[in-house]
C-alpha positions as CSV (number, residue, x, y, z in Angstrom):
1,X,182.4,-23.5,5.9
2,X,183.3,-26.5,4.2
3,X,181.6,-29.5,4.2
4,X,183.5,-31.9,6.9
5,X,183.1,-29.2,9.4
6,X,178.9,-29.0,8.6
7,X,179.2,-33.0,9.7
8,X,180.6,-32.4,12.7
9,X,179.3,-29.0,14.0
10,X,175.3,-29.5,12.8
11,X,174.4,-32.2,14.8
12,X,176.9,-30.5,18.0
13,X,174.5,-27.0,17.6
14,X,171.7,-29.2,17.6
15,X,172.1,-31.3,20.3
16,X,173.4,-27.5,21.9
17,X,170.1,-25.9,21.2
18,X,167.7,-28.7,22.2
19,X,168.6,-29.3,25.1
20,X,169.9,-25.9,26.7
21,X,167.0,-23.7,25.3
22,X,165.8,-22.0,27.9
23,X,169.2,-21.0,28.9
24,X,169.8,-19.4,25.7
25,X,166.8,-17.8,25.7
26,X,167.6,-16.3,29.6
27,X,171.3,-15.2,28.9
28,X,170.0,-13.3,25.6
29,X,166.7,-11.8,27.6
30,X,169.0,-10.3,30.3
31,X,171.1,-8.6,27.7
32,X,168.8,-6.3,26.9
33,X,168.1,-3.3,29.5
34,X,165.6,-3.4,31.8
35,X,162.1,-1.9,30.8
36,X,159.3,-2.3,28.5
37,X,161.1,-3.5,25.8
38,X,162.6,-6.4,27.7
39,X,159.0,-8.3,27.2
40,X,159.3,-8.4,23.0
41,X,162.4,-9.7,23.5
42,X,161.5,-12.4,25.8
43,X,158.0,-13.8,23.7
44,X,160.4,-13.0,20.5
45,X,163.6,-15.1,21.8
46,X,160.8,-18.0,22.8
47,X,159.0,-17.8,19.6
48,X,162.4,-18.5,17.5
49,X,163.4,-21.0,20.0
50,X,160.2,-22.3,19.3
51,X,161.0,-22.5,15.9
52,X,164.2,-23.8,16.4
53,X,163.5,-26.4,17.9
54,X,160.6,-27.8,15.5
55,X,162.8,-26.9,12.6
56,X,165.4,-29.6,14.0
57,X,163.1,-32.6,15.4
58,X,161.4,-32.1,11.7
59,X,165.1,-32.8,9.6
60,X,166.1,-35.5,12.4
61,X,162.4,-37.4,11.6
62,X,163.0,-36.7,7.5
63,X,166.3,-37.8,8.0
64,X,165.5,-41.2,9.9
65,X,161.9,-41.7,7.2
66,X,164.4,-41.3,4.4
67,X,166.9,-43.9,6.0
68,X,164.0,-46.0,6.0
69,X,162.5,-45.6,3.2
70,X,165.6,-45.4,1.1
71,X,167.4,-48.6,2.7
72,X,163.6,-50.6,1.8
73,X,164.0,-49.8,-1.8
74,X,167.3,-50.1,-2.0
75,X,166.6,-53.7,-0.5
76,X,164.0,-54.5,-2.8
77,X,165.8,-53.6,-5.9
78,X,169.0,-56.1,-4.7
79,X,171.2,-53.4,-3.2
80,X,174.4,-54.6,-1.6
81,X,174.8,-52.8,2.0
82,X,171.7,-51.4,2.2
83,X,171.5,-50.0,5.7
84,X,175.1,-47.9,4.9
85,X,173.9,-46.5,2.1
86,X,171.0,-45.9,3.8
87,X,172.6,-44.5,6.8
88,X,174.0,-41.9,4.3
89,X,171.0,-40.8,2.4
90,X,169.3,-40.0,5.7
91,X,172.6,-38.2,6.8
92,X,172.6,-36.2,3.6
93,X,169.2,-35.4,3.5
94,X,169.8,-33.3,6.9
95,X,172.1,-30.7,4.9
96,X,169.9,-29.6,2.2
């Protein structure tokens, strides 16, 4: 996937995973045949879901902090268009 596709696809998938996580976990668990493995798969799916949610939230927080700090630093250094450059720096930090 090239960088342009990732700019569109990654935020959409992140919103989907954060908003519809319960249904996603339930669907994955239903794919496993009934039995003793279902509890292990349920536990694993819930743990992976929680890890993915935390990862996405952390990336968004880091992007926001990058936007604020880069904009403030460029403002203090006298750069033009500090907000646009800050947004660029924040969005770039999402994909690194």
